[in-house]
N, C-alpha and C positions, 0 to 999 in steps of 0.2 A: 133039665137042659143037658145037651151034649157038650163035651169040653172042647169045642172048636168054635171059631168065629163064624165059620161057614153057615151055621144054623142059628146064630144068636138072634138075628132079627125075626126069623120065622118062629122060633120058639117063643120069643117075647110076644108076638102077635097072638099066638094060641093061648098064652097065659094071661095077657093084659088087654087084648083086643082093642076096643075103641077108647081106651084110656089115652090122654095126651102123652105122647112121648117126647116131643120137642117143640118149643116155640122159639122162633128166631128173631131176636131184637124186638120182641113184643109184637111182631107182625104175623108171619105165616106159622101156623101151628099144624102138626101132623100127629095122628094117633099111631100106635104100634101097628095096627092093622093096615093103615095107609102106607107106612114105610115098607112093610113087608110086600105089599102089592106092587108099589112103585119100584122097589129094588128088584123084585122078581121079573118085572117087565123090562127093566134096564139090562138085566143080566141076559135075558132072552135075545134082546136086540144086539147086544154086544157080541154074543156068540154067532148070531146071524151075519154080523159084519166081519167074522173071521177070527175073533179072539177065542181062546180056549184055556183050559186049566194049565197052569205053569207060565203063561205069558206075564211079562212084566208090564205094569200099567202105572205111569206117573200120575198121581192125583194132585193137581196144582190149582186148587180153587180156594177162595176166601171161606171162613166159617159161614156155614149156611146149610140149608136143606138139601142143596145139590151135592155138597160134599158127603153128607150122611148117606143119601140114596146111592151115590156112586160107590162109596166104600162098601156098603153091604151088598151091592150088586156084584162087585168084584169078588167079595168073600164067598158068596154062595156058588159062584161058577168056578171056584178053585184057582183064580188068577192070583198073581203076586202083586200086592199094592206097594207102590213106592211113593210114600207121602213126601211132598215138597212144599215147604212153607211158602205162602203167597208173597212174602217179602224177598225171596231169593231173586237174584238177578237172572237175566236171560243166559249169560255165560254160565252161571252155576247150574241152571236147569239143563243146558246143552251138555255139560260135562256129565251130569247124572244120567241123562238119556244114553249117552255113548257108553258110559261105564257099565250100566246094567243091561245094555242092549234092549232098550224099551221097544215094546211091541205096540204101545198106544200111549197117548197122553190126553188127559182131560184138563182143560185150562181155560182162562178168560180169552175172549176173542181178540182183544186188543194186544195180547202177547203172542198170539200164534205165529205171526210173521217174524218175530224176534228170536225165536227159539229154534235151534237146529235139532230135529229129531229124526232126521234121515227119512226113512220110508214108513215110519210108524203111523198108525192110525191116529187122526187128530179129531177130538171132540171139543167143541167150544160152547161155553155157557150161553152165548147169544147167537150162535149160528153164523157169525160173519166169516168163519173159515171152517173147513172140514164138515163134520156131522153136527148138527145142532143138538145140544143136550136134551132138549124137550122131545126130540124125535126118538130118543131111547125109550121114552115112557109109553110108547104104544107097541112095544114088542110083545112076543108070546111069553106069558108068565113061566118062569123057570123055577122048579122045585130045587131047593139047595142040593148040590152034588155031594157025594160022599167024599169027606176029607178025613184024614187021620191027624191026631194031635201033633205028630212029628212032621207034617207036611209044611214046606216053606209057605209063609203067608205074607210076610212084610220084609222089605229091605229098607231099613231106616238109616239114612245118611247122617253121619256126624257133621259137626259144624265146620270141620276142617281148620281149626285154629292152629294146628301144628303141621299143616301140609294139606294135600288134597283130601276132600271128604272121603270117608270110607263107608261102605254099605254093610251095616250089621244085619245079618240074616236071622230072623225071628220066625218061629214056627207058630201055628195055631195054638199049640199048647203052651208056648212061652207067653203069648198075649193073654190067653184065657186064665192062666195061672195068676198073672198080676192083677187082672180085673177081679177074679173071684176072691182073691185074698184081700184086695183093697176094700171091696164091698163088704166083706165079712168083718174085717177089723174096724172099719169105720161105722159099722152098724147101719148100713144103707138099706132102705126099705121102699116099698111102693108108695109110702106116704110122704116121701121126701120130694122137695121142690128145690132143684139144684141150680144155682147160678154159675155160669162160667164163661169167661172171655179167653180162656186158654186156647191157643191155636190147635185145631183138631189134628194137623199133621204131627204135632209134638206128642211124645209118648204119654206125657202127663195128661194133656187135653184129651187124647184118644181113650185113655183108661177112664176118665171122667165120663165121656160119652158111653162107652161100652158098659160101664157099671149101671147105667140107667136102663139099658136093654136087659141086663141080667136081673135086676131087681124090680123093675116096673116103676122107678122114679121118673119124675117129669123133669126134663132139662130145659132151662131157660138160657139160651145160647146168645151171646153177643158177638157181633162180627169183630169188634175190637173193644178194648177196654176204655171206659170213660167213668171216672169216679162218681160223678154226679148222677149219671144214668144208673150205675150200679146201686147206689143208695136208694134211688127212686124205685128200682125194680125190687130190691129186698122188701121195701115197705108195701108196695102195691100188689106184688105177687106172692107175698107171704113166704119168702124163701127160707128154707130150713138149713140149707147147706151151701156155703159160699167157698168156692175153690179159687186159689190164687197163688201168685208169686210174691216175694217181699215188696217189689216196687208198687204193686197194686195196693198193698196195705198202707205203705207210706203215703200214697196219694189220697186213700180214703181218710186216714188220720188227719191229713192237712186240709181236707175239703171243708169249706164253710158250712155245707149243708148237714155235716155230720152231727152237729150239736142238737138239732131238732129232729133228726131222723128216728123213726120207729124201727128198731132192730130186734123187736121182742120175739119174732118168729124164728130167729136163728137158734139152732141147737148145737151147731158146731161149725167150724171153718177148717180148711186145710191149707197148708203152705208148703211149697217145695221149690226146687229149681235152683236154689242158692241159700246160703246161710243168712239167717236174719237175727239181728241183735236181740238179746233177751229183753232189753228195755222196751223194744217195740212189740215184742210178742205179749209182754205183760200189758202194754197199753191197749193192744187189740182185745185181749181177753177181758179186760176190765170194761172197755166202752161197748164192745159188742155183746157182752153178757153171756158168753159161751166159750167152751174150750176151743183152742186153736191147735190143730194137730199137725205137728211137723212130720214130713216124710222125706225119704231119699230114694232116688232112682237115677237111671240113665238110659240112653238109647239102647245100649247093649243088653239091658235086662227087660226091655219092653215096657217100662213104666216103674212105679214104686216097687221097692224091694224091702223097705223097712218103714215102719210108721208107729204112731201111738193109736190107742183106742180112747174114745170118749169116756169109757168106764175106768180107765186107769188114772191115778193121780197125775197131775200135770208135772212135767219135767222139762221146762223150757230150755232150749239150747241143745237138746238131744234129738237125734233123728229117730229115736225109738228102738224097737226090737226087730230082728229079721222076720220076714214072713215064714210060715211053715214050709219046710223043704228047701229053705235057703240058708246056706252057711256063710258066715262072715268070719274074717280073721284080720288082725292088724300085723302086717309083716314088718319085721325089722329091716335094717338098711340092705341087708344082703338077700332078703326075701326068703331065705331058707329057714329062718326061725321066726317065731312070733314075738312081737314086742311085749314087754311086761305090761300087766294092768296099769292103766293110767298114763302110759308112755305113748307118744304119737308115732305113727308109722303108716304105711300105705294100706288103704282099705282094700281087701280082696274079697270076692264074692264067688260062690259056686252053688249050683243047684238047678232047679227046673226052669228058672227064669232066664238063665244065661244064654246069650247068642251062641250059635254053633260056630261062628266066625265071620269074617268079612268076605263079602262077594268077590270071588275070584282074586283073592289077595292073601295067599298063603303066608307071605312074610309078615304082614300086619297081624294076621291071626296068631301066629306062633309067638310074636312079640308081646301080644296082650294076654293070651291064655296059655298057662303052662301045661305040662304033661299030665298034671293031676286035675285039670279042669278049673284051676283057679283063674279068675279074670282080674287083672290089675285095673283098678278104677281110675287111678290118677289122683284120687282124694287122700289127703292126710287126715287121719282120724285117730281116736283112741277109744278104749272100752273101759267103763268103770267096773267096780267090783260087784255090781248088780246085774251086769250084762247089757247096760244101755250104751249105745254108741254115740259119739259126738264128732262132728266134722270140725276139723281145725281149719283147713283151707284146701285149695287146689294145689297140687304139687308144683305145677308150673308157675303159680302166682307167688311162691315163697320168695321173700327178699333176703339176699345174703349180704348183711352189713358188717364189715370188719370181722368176718368169720362167724358171726352169730346169725342164726335162723330167725327171721321175723316173719310171722304170718299175718297178712293184711287184715284177715277176719277178726283177729284178736284185738287189733287197734280199732277196727270199725265198731266192735262191741262197746268199747270204752267211749269213743267219741259220740256214739249215738245216744249215750246217756246225758250228754251235755245239753243244757237248756238252749232251746232254739235250733237244734239240728234236726232237719227232716230226713235227709238221706246223706250217706257218706260212703265214699270209696277210697281205699288206700292203695297206692301203687308204688313200686320201686323205681326210682330215677337214678341214672348213672351219677357216680361221685368219684373223683380222682382219688381221694384219700381212702374212702371206705368201701369202694366198689359200687355199692348201692345204698340209698338212704330212702326212707319212707316219706312220701308226700301224701297229704290228705286233701281230697276234693269234697267240699261240703255244700249241700243245698240247704239254705236256712229255711226254717218254717216261715209261712207267710207273715209279714209284718214284723219280723225280727232281724236284728243285725248282730249275730254273735261276734264276740271280740276275740281276735286271733290269739293275742297274748294270754287271755284268760283261759282259752281252750288249751293252749300248750301247757299252761300251768296245771290244768286239770289233768292232762295226760301225765305229767311228771308225778302226780300223786298216786297214779294207778298203774304205771307201766315202768319197766326198767329203763335206764337211761338210753341204751342202745335202740330201743323200740320207739322212742318219741319221734313224732314226725318232725322233719326239719323245715317243713313249710305247710301252710294251710291255704288252700285256694278256694275262694267262695264262688260258686257257679250257679246258674239258673237251673241246670238240669244235668243229669248224667247220661252218657250213651248207653243204650240198651239193645239187646238182641230182640228178635221178633217175639220171643217168649217172655221178655221182661227182665232178663238177667242183666245186671250191670256189667258193662265191658270195660274191665280194668285196662286191658291191652289198648283199647282205643284212646283212653285217657292218657296213657303213657306216650303213645305215638303222637297224639295232638300236642302234648306239652313239649316233647322233643323237637317237633317241627318249629315251635315258636321260640325256642331258645337261641 
């Protein structure tokens, strides 16, 4: 196979032909050959409608076969894919369209009138506005156009938690490197049956999809995550590889159907997107009967950049080792020196995965990437004496209490071990005396009522005095992003509004 995404679906069709490539929510199934044919026809029609190589196209559809066909159609014609999660608001999509100067958008029909895309070509899934998606499928089949690994392929917009979203520019080579390294390190093969409800616009979900095209694995794709449906699919479809984020595993562990579920087909699971308490990782490995492989990545590196292999001894709590061709360092406070082994600092990354910068935003690019090519990730981490990396927390989530640094993830690791805790998030709340103090938000396991005083006492046994939560709030659920990450900021904002 060639090292670009432009030819990935076409090469997969030649290698795996009529083998099932994807099954969507247990319904529509397509072979690799069918996806190549449909993507080629869609690409031909899009070019007939006036799109060409280099044009930016927003792909704003839910998980499904149309998303996959559109993605590989755009890849083979040399267009630039701008993935946009289906849960983004009309205002957010309009901002992205203006920022990247979109030439086209593919989206649900009921959203077309709400989004301002100027004069861009509009394609809707149901044909209620613009060009019907299904009309793309009768175009003249297009052979993949020649692309180079360094050609721009994706503009991935960040979440915008610290301001307006920024578009990370990723080349064919960036994406292909993450896909190929992920597939190799996880030992993915054509015999795998992969279950994923990860959003396809997210770099993690995207790499999961593309690794199936690279290896010939079959992807069982859910439009959205449901723990009961996932357990049923694992058993009925004999899933070998489950891909998820921590909240998915919390829901699986708490689901009543887990006790009687047959998970014997699983050979490994992956988890990324956010830190996960070691106690929960241990529980998944024990109940699922297979390794759970932690990984780390971000939009700016096009997917995972570190991980574990199922052949390595488990080291729960670590994000593993860097991919080949990827350098990591832990920067001390002034970033000019490396932090000593075992000491926390900001995680920096350099290599073939790293974005070339942010779309038409030189200030943001120079702020994030230094003159030597090191990308500042915003994650606080440390490296042990064997070269394994451990995420401590997000730099922006650190709590400064009476001059001490408190990392919420450390508290969450401890609280998650307490009996009856299903999920937990720790945030810093304003305090007149100490500046900030930690508050814990806990979702109890079904049928349990944890005792706040006992939980605080447990924290006193395992944490320094300044780290102990000043309050515990028992809640029914925690706010999450569209990818399942727990939104600590939303918890803090919500609590401040009620005070």
